[in-house]
Every structure is written in C-alpha cells, then in structure tokens.
C-alpha positions in Angstrom: 4.2 -15.8 41.2 5.9 -13.7 39.0 6.4 -15.9 36.1 3.0 -17.0 36.4 2.0 -13.3 35.8 4.2 -13.2 32.6 2.5 -16.1 31.5 -0.9 -15.0 31.2 -0.1 -11.5 30.1 1.3 -12.4 27.0 -1.3 -14.4 25.8 -3.3 -11.1 26.5 -0.7 -8.9 24.5 -0.5 -11.1 21.9 -4.5 -10.7 21.3 -4.4 -6.8 21.9 -1.5 -6.3 18.9 -3.6 -8.7 16.8 -6.9 -7.0 17.4 -5.3 -3.5 16.6 -3.8 -4.8 13.4 -7.0 -6.4 12.4 -8.6 -3.1 12.9 -5.9 -1.1 11.0 -6.3 -3.7 7.8 -10.4 -3.6 8.0 -10.1 0.3 8.2 -8.0 0.2 4.8 -10.8 -2.2 3.2 -13.7 -1.0 4.8 -16.7 -0.1 2.0 -19.5 0.2 4.6 -22.0 2.8 4.2 -23.5 4.1 7.6 -25.9 6.6 6.7 -25.5 10.0 8.0 -22.5 9.2 9.8 -19.6 7.8 7.1 -18.7 5.8 4.1 -15.8 3.5 4.6 -13.4 5.3 7.0 -14.3 8.9 5.8 -16.6 10.2 8.7 -18.9 13.3 8.5 -16.9 16.4 10.5 -13.9 15.0 10.0 -11.0 17.5 9.4 -9.0 18.0 6.1 -5.9 16.7 8.1 -7.9 13.7 9.1 -9.2 12.8 5.8 -5.6 13.4 4.1 -4.0 11.2 6.9 -6.5 8.1 5.9 -6.9 8.5 2.1 -3.7 10.1 1.0 -3.4 13.0 -1.1 -6.8 13.5 -3.1 -6.2 12.6 -7.2 -8.3 15.6 -7.9 -9.0 19.1 -6.1 -11.6 21.6 -7.1 -11.1 24.6 -4.3 -14.2 26.6 -3.7 -14.2 30.2 -2.6 -12.6 31.0 0.9 -15.7 30.9 2.8 -17.4 27.8 0.8 -16.8 24.2 -0.3 -13.9 22.1 -1.5 -14.2 18.9 -3.1 -11.5 16.1 -3.0 -11.7 13.0 -5.3 -9.7 9.8 -5.5 -9.3 6.9 -7.7 -11.6 4.9 -6.1 -14.9 6.8 -7.1 -14.9 8.5 -3.5 -15.5 12.3 -3.8 -15.4 14.4 -0.4 -17.2 17.9 -0.1 -15.4 19.7 3.2 -15.3 23.3 3.9 -12.5 25.2 2.0 -10.7 26.2 5.4 -10.6 22.6 5.8 -12.8 22.4 8.9 -14.7 19.8 8.3 -16.3 17.2 6.0 -19.9 18.1 5.4 -20.7 15.2 2.4 -19.2 12.2 1.2 -20.1 10.8 -2.4 -18.9 7.2 -2.9 -19.6 6.0 -7.0 -17.6 2.5 -6.5 -20.2 -0.3 -6.2 -18.0 -2.0 -3.6 -19.2 0.8 -1.1 -22.7 -0.7 0.2 -25.0 -0.5 3.6 -25.2 -3.3 6.0 -28.1 -4.5 4.3 -26.0 -4.6 0.8 -27.8 -1.8 -0.8 -25.4 -0.1 -3.2 -25.2 1.7 -6.6 -25.6 -0.4 -9.6 -23.5 0.9 -12.9 -24.9 0.8 -15.9 -22.2 -0.5 -18.5 -23.6 0.7 -21.8 -27.3 1.4 -23.1 -28.6 -1.3 -24.9 -28.8 -0.8 -28.5 -31.4 -2.5 -31.1 -30.8 -2.8 -34.8 
C-alpha cells in the first residue's frame, strides 16, 4: 500500500516542480501589458523591494523629493515611477515593442523619418 502511494505521488511531485519552474521562466520573459494592473512582471502597487528583487538594480535612477516620486529605468526600455519612500509603484512605462496586450496592441517605433531628395 505504501509503495502504491509513493508510486502515485512521484508524478504529482514532478508535475508540481515542472509547473513552478515554468512559472518562473514565464515571469522572466513576461512582456504582457494588462491595463491598470501590470506590465510584464511589474504590478502597480508593488513595493520598491519587490521591484528590485524581480528586475535587479536599475540602470538609471532619478530620485524625487522625499514626499514625491522617483523614476527607475532599465535597459529593456522599462521605466517605473515609484514613491520616493519606496512604498509602492505608481506608474509603469514600457517603450519596447516587445511589450504588448493580449490583443497584440504594442508600441511601434519609427527608425528614422523618411527624407525626400
């Protein structure tokens, strides 16, 4: 009886582990825009500590006044507006066309203006 339970439990544990790993991989490659909720893995209302844990150290930081907003930016064209005290994310700005809604709406960049000769 005990061997039968272990035999059934093995595939369940393997499934749970593979699901958890897939979720982590999905979070790293998540470029989904969910209006009024999140862009990629960054959610509105997230704390500064959570933001740094997920994205790592920003490549650029513009510190605002103590009672204001600071802006953190990363090389993947993602800018996060966060309360300077680190309490929560107030705005998320994605300039990379890889970020899109479930319907495929995304930013289109112009490479250069067309010139006429």
